[in-house]
C-alpha positions as a Markdown table, in Angstrom:
| # | Residue | x | y | z |
|---|---|---|---|---|
| 1 | Met | -46.9 | -70.4 | 6.8 |
| 2 | His | -45.6 | -70.8 | 10.2 |
| 3 | Phe | -47.1 | -71.9 | 13.4 |
| 4 | Val | -47.4 | -70.5 | 16.7 |
| 5 | Lys | -48.9 | -71.3 | 20.2 |
| 6 | Ala | -51.6 | -68.7 | 20.9 |
| 7 | Lys | -52.3 | -67.8 | 24.9 |
| 8 | Gly | -55.9 | -67.0 | 24.4 |
| 9 | Ile | -58.4 | -66.9 | 21.2 |
| 10 | Leu | -61.1 | -64.6 | 21.9 |
| 11 | Ser | -60.8 | -60.6 | 22.7 |
| 12 | Pro | -62.6 | -58.9 | 25.5 |
| 13 | Gln | -65.3 | -58.1 | 22.6 |
| 14 | Asn | -65.5 | -61.8 | 21.6 |
| 15 | Gly | -63.4 | -61.2 | 18.5 |
| 16 | Met | -61.5 | -64.1 | 17.0 |
| 17 | Asn | -58.5 | -64.1 | 14.7 |
| 18 | Leu | -57.4 | -67.7 | 13.9 |
| 19 | Tyr | -54.7 | -66.5 | 11.6 |
| 20 | Arg | -52.2 | -63.4 | 11.3 |
| 21 | Gly | -51.2 | -62.0 | 7.9 |
| 22 | Cys | -52.8 | -62.3 | 4.5 |
| 23 | Val | -52.1 | -62.9 | 0.7 |
| 24 | His | -55.0 | -61.1 | -0.7 |
| 25 | Gly | -52.7 | -58.5 | -1.7 |
| 26 | Cys | -55.0 | -55.6 | -1.4 |
| 27 | Ile | -53.2 | -52.5 | -2.4 |
| 28 | Tyr | -54.9 | -50.4 | 0.5 |
| 29 | Cys | -54.6 | -52.8 | 3.3 |
| 30 | Asp | -54.6 | -51.1 | 6.8 |
| 31 | Ser | -53.6 | -54.6 | 8.5 |
| 32 | Arg | -50.1 | -53.8 | 7.2 |
| 33 | Ser | -49.9 | -50.8 | 9.6 |
| 34 | Lys | -46.9 | -51.0 | 11.9 |
| 35 | Cys | -49.4 | -50.1 | 14.9 |
| 36 | Tyr | -50.5 | -53.7 | 14.8 |
| 37 | Gln | -46.5 | -54.9 | 15.5 |
| 38 | Met | -46.7 | -57.6 | 13.2 |
| 39 | Glu | -43.3 | -59.3 | 13.7 |
| 40 | His | -43.2 | -61.2 | 10.6 |
| 41 | Pro | -43.8 | -60.8 | 7.1 |
| 42 | Phe | -47.2 | -59.9 | 6.0 |
| 43 | Glu | -47.7 | -62.7 | 3.6 |
| 44 | Asp | -46.2 | -64.9 | 6.0 |
| 45 | Ile | -49.5 | -66.4 | 7.3 |
| 46 | Glu | -49.1 | -67.2 | 11.3 |
| 47 | Val | -51.3 | -70.0 | 12.2 |
| 48 | Lys | -52.3 | -70.3 | 15.9 |
| 49 | Glu | -52.0 | -73.8 | 16.1 |
| 50 | Asn | -53.7 | -74.2 | 19.1 |
| 51 | Ala | -56.9 | -72.3 | 18.3 |
| 52 | Val | -59.4 | -74.8 | 18.1 |
| 53 | Pro | -58.8 | -76.4 | 21.4 |
| 54 | Leu | -58.5 | -73.0 | 23.1 |
| 55 | Leu | -61.6 | -72.0 | 21.6 |
| 56 | Glu | -63.5 | -74.8 | 22.8 |
| 57 | Glu | -62.1 | -74.4 | 26.3 |
| 58 | Thr | -63.1 | -70.6 | 26.1 |
| 59 | Leu | -66.8 | -71.2 | 24.8 |
| 60 | Arg | -67.5 | -74.1 | 27.3 |
| 61 | Arg | -66.6 | -71.8 | 30.3 |
| 62 | Lys | -68.3 | -68.8 | 29.2 |
| 63 | Arg | -71.9 | -68.2 | 31.5 |
| 64 | Lys | -74.1 | -67.5 | 28.5 |
| 65 | Pro | -73.7 | -67.5 | 24.7 |
| 66 | Cys | -73.1 | -64.5 | 22.6 |
| 67 | Met | -72.3 | -63.6 | 19.3 |
| 68 | Ile | -68.5 | -64.3 | 18.1 |
| 69 | Gly | -66.7 | -62.3 | 15.3 |
| 70 | Thr | -64.1 | -63.1 | 13.2 |
| 71 | Gly | -62.4 | -61.3 | 10.0 |
| 72 | Ala | -61.8 | -57.8 | 11.5 |
| 73 | Met | -58.0 | -58.2 | 11.2 |
| 74 | Thr | -57.3 | -61.1 | 9.2 |
| 75 | Asp | -59.6 | -62.8 | 6.4 |
| 76 | Pro | -60.5 | -66.1 | 8.0 |
| 77 | Tyr | -60.5 | -67.5 | 4.4 |
| 78 | Val | -57.0 | -67.3 | 3.4 |
| 79 | Pro | -56.0 | -70.2 | 1.2 |
| 80 | Gln | -54.3 | -72.3 | 3.9 |
| 81 | Glu | -57.7 | -72.5 | 5.5 |
| 82 | Leu | -58.7 | -75.0 | 2.6 |
| 83 | Glu | -55.8 | -77.3 | 3.9 |
| 84 | Leu | -56.1 | -76.8 | 7.6 |
| 85 | Cys | -59.8 | -76.4 | 8.3 |
| 86 | His | -59.4 | -74.3 | 11.3 |
| 87 | Met | -62.3 | -71.9 | 10.5 |
| 88 | Arg | -64.6 | -74.9 | 9.9 |
| 89 | Gln | -63.5 | -76.8 | 13.1 |
| 90 | Ser | -64.3 | -73.2 | 14.8 |
| 91 | Leu | -67.7 | -73.2 | 13.5 |
| 92 | Glu | -68.5 | -76.6 | 14.5 |
| 93 | Leu | -67.7 | -75.7 | 18.0 |
| 94 | Ile | -69.8 | -72.6 | 17.9 |
| 95 | Glu | -72.7 | -74.6 | 16.7 |
| 96 | Arg | -72.2 | -77.3 | 19.4 |
| 97 | Tyr | -72.1 | -74.8 | 22.2 |
| 98 | Gly | -74.9 | -72.7 | 20.9 |
| 99 | Phe | -73.3 | -69.5 | 19.9 |
| 100 | Gly | -73.9 | -67.0 | 17.2 |
| 101 | Val | -71.3 | -66.0 | 14.6 |
| 102 | Thr | -70.7 | -63.2 | 12.3 |
| 103 | Ile | -67.6 | -63.4 | 9.6 |
| 104 | Leu | -66.0 | -61.0 | 7.6 |
| 105 | Thr | -64.4 | -62.1 | 4.4 |
| 106 | Lys | -63.5 | -61.0 | 0.7 |
| 107 | Ser | -63.4 | -65.0 | -0.3 |
| 108 | Asp | -66.2 | -67.0 | -1.7 |
| 109 | Arg | -64.3 | -69.8 | -0.1 |
| 110 | Ile | -67.0 | -69.4 | 2.9 |
| 111 | Leu | -69.5 | -71.2 | 0.8 |
| 112 | Arg | -67.6 | -74.5 | 1.7 |
| 113 | Asp | -69.0 | -73.8 | 5.1 |
| 114 | Met | -72.7 | -73.2 | 4.0 |
| 115 | Asp | -74.0 | -76.5 | 5.7 |
| 116 | Ile | -72.8 | -75.2 | 9.3 |
| 117 | Leu | -73.6 | -71.4 | 8.9 |
| 118 | Lys | -77.1 | -72.5 | 7.9 |
| 119 | Arg | -77.3 | -74.5 | 11.0 |
| 120 | Ile | -76.0 | -71.9 | 13.2 |
| 121 | Asn | -78.5 | -69.4 | 11.6 |
| 122 | Glu | -81.4 | -71.8 | 12.2 |
| 123 | Lys | -80.8 | -71.9 | 16.0 |
| 124 | Thr | -79.2 | -68.5 | 16.8 |
| 125 | Lys | -77.9 | -65.9 | 14.2 |
| 126 | Cys | -75.2 | -66.1 | 11.5 |
| 127 | Val | -74.3 | -63.0 | 9.7 |
| 128 | Val | -72.0 | -63.1 | 6.6 |
| 129 | Gln | -70.3 | -59.8 | 6.0 |
| 130 | Met | -68.5 | -59.0 | 2.7 |
| 131 | Thr | -66.4 | -56.1 | 1.4 |
| 132 | Leu | -67.1 | -54.9 | -2.0 |
| 133 | Thr | -64.9 | -51.8 | -3.2 |
| 134 | Thr | -64.9 | -51.9 | -6.8 |
| 135 | Trp | -67.9 | -52.8 | -9.2 |
| 136 | Asp | -65.4 | -52.9 | -12.3 |
| 137 | Glu | -63.8 | -56.7 | -12.5 |
| 138 | Glu | -60.5 | -55.3 | -14.1 |
| 139 | Leu | -60.0 | -52.9 | -11.5 |
| 140 | Cys | -60.8 | -55.2 | -8.8 |
| 141 | Arg | -58.0 | -57.4 | -10.0 |
| 142 | Ile | -55.7 | -54.8 | -9.6 |
| 143 | Leu | -56.5 | -53.4 | -6.4 |
| 144 | Glu | -57.4 | -57.0 | -4.9 |
| 145 | Pro | -55.4 | -59.2 | -6.8 |
| 146 | Asn | -55.3 | -62.4 | -5.0 |
| 147 | Val | -59.1 | -62.7 | -3.9 |
| 148 | Ser | -62.6 | -63.6 | -5.4 |
| 149 | Thr | -63.6 | -60.8 | -7.4 |
| 150 | Thr | -66.5 | -58.5 | -6.8 |
| 151 | Lys | -68.8 | -60.5 | -9.1 |
| 152 | Ala | -67.8 | -63.8 | -7.5 |
| 153 | Arg | -68.5 | -62.0 | -3.7 |
| 154 | Phe | -71.8 | -60.7 | -5.3 |
| 155 | Glu | -72.8 | -64.1 | -6.3 |
| 156 | Ala | -72.1 | -65.8 | -2.8 |
| 157 | Leu | -73.9 | -62.7 | -1.3 |
| 158 | Lys | -77.0 | -64.2 | -3.3 |
| 159 | Gln | -76.5 | -67.5 | -2.5 |
| 160 | Phe | -76.4 | -66.6 | 1.3 |
| 161 | Arg | -79.7 | -64.5 | 0.6 |
| 162 | Asp | -81.4 | -67.7 | -0.8 |
| 163 | Ala | -80.4 | -69.7 | 2.5 |
| 164 | Gly | -82.0 | -67.2 | 4.6 |
| 165 | Ile | -78.7 | -66.0 | 6.1 |
| 166 | Pro | -78.5 | -62.3 | 6.8 |
| 167 | Thr | -75.7 | -60.1 | 5.3 |
| 168 | Val | -74.0 | -57.0 | 5.7 |
| 169 | Val | -71.4 | -55.3 | 3.1 |
| 170 | Trp | -68.6 | -53.1 | 4.1 |
| 171 | Leu | -68.3 | -50.6 | 1.3 |
| 172 | Cys | -64.8 | -49.4 | 1.8 |
| 173 | Pro | -62.3 | -48.3 | 0.8 |
| 174 | Ile | -63.1 | -45.6 | -1.7 |
| 175 | Leu | -60.0 | -44.7 | -3.3 |
| 176 | Pro | -59.5 | -41.0 | -4.4 |
| 177 | Phe | -59.0 | -40.7 | -8.3 |
| 178 | Ile | -59.2 | -44.4 | -8.7 |
| 179 | Asn | -62.9 | -46.0 | -7.8 |
| 180 | Asp | -64.6 | -42.8 | -6.2 |
| 181 | Thr | -67.0 | -42.4 | -9.2 |
| 182 | Glu | -70.6 | -42.5 | -9.1 |
| 183 | Glu | -70.8 | -45.4 | -11.5 |
| 184 | Asn | -68.5 | -47.5 | -9.1 |
| 185 | Leu | -70.8 | -46.5 | -6.1 |
| 186 | Arg | -74.0 | -47.4 | -8.3 |
| 187 | Gly | -72.8 | -50.5 | -9.4 |
| 188 | Ile | -71.9 | -52.1 | -5.9 |
| 189 | Leu | -75.4 | -50.4 | -4.4 |
| 190 | Asp | -77.1 | -52.4 | -7.2 |
| 191 | Tyr | -75.4 | -55.7 | -6.1 |
| 192 | Cys | -76.3 | -54.9 | -2.7 |
| 193 | Ile | -80.1 | -54.4 | -3.7 |
| 194 | Gln | -80.0 | -57.5 | -5.7 |
| 195 | Ala | -78.5 | -59.7 | -2.9 |
| 196 | Gln | -81.1 | -58.1 | -0.5 |
| 197 | Val | -78.3 | -57.1 | 2.1 |
| 198 | Lys | -79.3 | -56.3 | 5.8 |
| 199 | Gly | -77.1 | -53.2 | 5.9 |
| 200 | Ile | -74.1 | -51.4 | 4.3 |
| 201 | Val | -71.1 | -50.4 | 6.5 |
| 202 | Asn | -69.6 | -47.0 | 5.4 |
| 203 | Phe | -67.0 | -45.0 | 7.0 |
| 204 | Gly | -67.0 | -42.4 | 4.4 |
| 205 | Met | -66.0 | -42.1 | 0.9 |
| 206 | Gly | -62.1 | -42.2 | 1.3 |
| 207 | Leu | -59.4 | -44.2 | 3.1 |
| 208 | Thr | -56.9 | -44.3 | 5.6 |
| 209 | Leu | -53.3 | -44.2 | 5.4 |
| 210 | Arg | -50.5 | -44.5 | 8.3 |
| 211 | Glu | -46.9 | -45.8 | 8.4 |
| 212 | Gly | -46.9 | -49.3 | 6.8 |
| 213 | Asn | -49.8 | -49.3 | 4.8 |
| 214 | Arg | -49.1 | -45.9 | 3.2 |
| 215 | Glu | -45.6 | -47.3 | 1.7 |
| 216 | Tyr | -47.1 | -50.0 | 0.4 |
| 217 | Phe | -50.1 | -48.3 | -1.1 |
| 218 | Tyr | -47.6 | -45.9 | -2.9 |
| 219 | Gln | -45.5 | -48.6 | -4.3 |
| 220 | Lys | -48.7 | -50.2 | -6.0 |
| 221 | Leu | -49.8 | -46.6 | -7.1 |
| 222 | Asp | -46.4 | -46.5 | -8.8 |
| 223 | Gln | -46.8 | -49.9 | -10.3 |
| 224 | His | -50.3 | -49.6 | -11.6 |
| 225 | Phe | -50.9 | -46.0 | -12.0 |
| 226 | Pro | -47.8 | -44.3 | -12.5 |
| 227 | Gly | -47.9 | -40.2 | -11.4 |
| 228 | Leu | -51.1 | -40.9 | -9.1 |
| 229 | Lys | -48.8 | -41.2 | -6.0 |
| 230 | Gln | -47.6 | -37.4 | -6.6 |
| 231 | Lys | -51.4 | -36.5 | -7.0 |
| 232 | Tyr | -52.2 | -38.2 | -3.8 |
| 233 | Ile | -49.1 | -36.1 | -1.9 |
| 234 | Arg | -49.8 | -33.0 | -3.7 |
| 235 | Thr | -53.7 | -33.1 | -2.7 |
| 236 | Tyr | -53.7 | -34.9 | 0.9 |
| 237 | Gly | -49.7 | -34.5 | 2.0 |
| 238 | Asn | -49.2 | -36.8 | 5.0 |
| 239 | Arg | -52.9 | -37.1 | 6.4 |
| 240 | Tyr | -54.2 | -40.2 | 8.1 |
| 241 | Asp | -57.9 | -39.8 | 6.9 |
| 242 | Ile | -58.3 | -39.2 | 3.2 |
| 243 | Ser | -61.4 | -38.1 | 1.7 |
| 244 | Ser | -62.6 | -38.2 | -2.0 |
| 245 | Leu | -63.2 | -34.9 | -3.4 |
| 246 | His | -66.6 | -36.2 | -4.3 |
| 247 | His | -67.6 | -37.3 | -0.9 |
| 248 | Gln | -70.4 | -35.1 | -0.2 |
| 249 | Lys | -72.2 | -36.3 | -3.5 |
| 250 | Leu | -71.5 | -39.9 | -3.2 |
| 251 | Glu | -72.4 | -39.9 | 0.6 |
| 252 | Gln | -76.0 | -38.5 | -0.5 |
| 253 | Ile | -76.0 | -41.0 | -3.3 |
| 254 | Phe | -75.5 | -43.7 | -0.6 |
| 255 | His | -77.7 | -42.5 | 1.9 |
| 256 | Glu | -80.5 | -42.0 | -0.5 |
| 257 | Ser | -80.2 | -45.4 | -2.3 |
| 258 | Cys | -80.2 | -47.2 | 1.2 |
| 259 | Glu | -83.3 | -45.5 | 2.5 |
| 260 | Lys | -85.1 | -46.0 | -0.5 |
| 261 | Asn | -84.3 | -49.8 | -0.7 |
| 262 | Gly | -84.7 | -50.5 | 3.2 |
| 263 | Ile | -81.0 | -51.4 | 3.7 |
| 264 | Leu | -79.6 | -50.5 | 6.9 |
| 265 | His | -76.9 | -47.6 | 6.6 |
| 266 | Ser | -76.4 | -46.3 | 10.3 |
| 267 | Asn | -73.1 | -47.9 | 11.5 |
| 268 | Gly | -74.3 | -47.8 | 15.0 |
| 269 | Lys | -77.6 | -49.8 | 14.2 |
| 270 | Ile | -75.4 | -52.1 | 11.8 |
| 271 | Phe | -72.9 | -52.9 | 14.9 |
| 272 | Asp | -75.9 | -53.3 | 17.3 |
| 273 | Tyr | -77.5 | -55.7 | 14.8 |
| 274 | Leu | -74.1 | -57.8 | 14.5 |
| 275 | Asn | -73.4 | -58.2 | 18.3 |
| 276 | Ala | -77.0 | -58.9 | 19.4 |
| 277 | Phe | -77.4 | -62.7 | 20.1 |
| 278 | Glu | -80.8 | -64.4 | 19.4 |
| 279 | Glu | -81.5 | -67.5 | 20.5 |
| 280 | Lys | -84.4 | -68.6 | 17.9 |
| 281 | Glu | -85.4 | -72.1 | 19.5 |
| 282 | Tyr | -85.8 | -70.6 | 22.8 |
| 283 | Glu | -88.1 | -67.9 | 21.6 |
| 284 | Gln | -90.3 | -70.4 | 19.6 |
| 285 | Leu | -90.5 | -72.8 | 22.5 |
| 286 | Ser | -91.4 | -69.9 | 25.0 |
| 287 | Leu | -94.5 | -69.0 | 23.1 |
| 288 | Phe | -95.9 | -72.4 | 24.4 |
């Protein structure tokens, strides 16, 4: 872990990253790609030490509240967060200034902040997003070794359901020859149905590989699935966008299941929902 001073904290789209780098160890992580120009070892978490005061200054200056998003590049609930509490302090500011928030994570550490998330959702809108890739717990520990297992994330989703906080699941990536099975897909979908998720984001049954994450992915394939790297190279060559050979069948199961259970499955509609700010107390008062 090392510290830097940031010049800004929110992107033009109101995205926020308190940290850079990750220790989850997911074998497929796109954030390792060289195009993101990370100038330090990926596991050496970069902490924006002035992120919280920067966020307060930024929120105070905004003309009107909106949704603040976090987790797109770096999970906000890396282990260091338990000590630093930058995410919790940021949520307190988001609540104080009347903004909404949407958080993408793979960690059930987010449950620590349930109290603040409930208060934000009562006033505006809070959406918790969780990535689910692998229904099988043993396989999950190989693909995502240093993070909450799928079952633990499912249990967290149910707690948010019971708290009235809407949730969205990211169904990605689906790794050819590893978790691109009907059993895996139906297992994840069953979790989503039980947790009553609002929507499921799906960019296709496959993954992306480019310089940086490709090399790490292949290294881990050699470690855990001997011979599979060669199968990838024979099947896909040097492609960036890699689709499962079972893509069509899995997509059909996915869309039919979502439609049957009232789960949003259009990425466009889901992102519109995530970005739409709602001011609940104002709406209630306006009725009178």
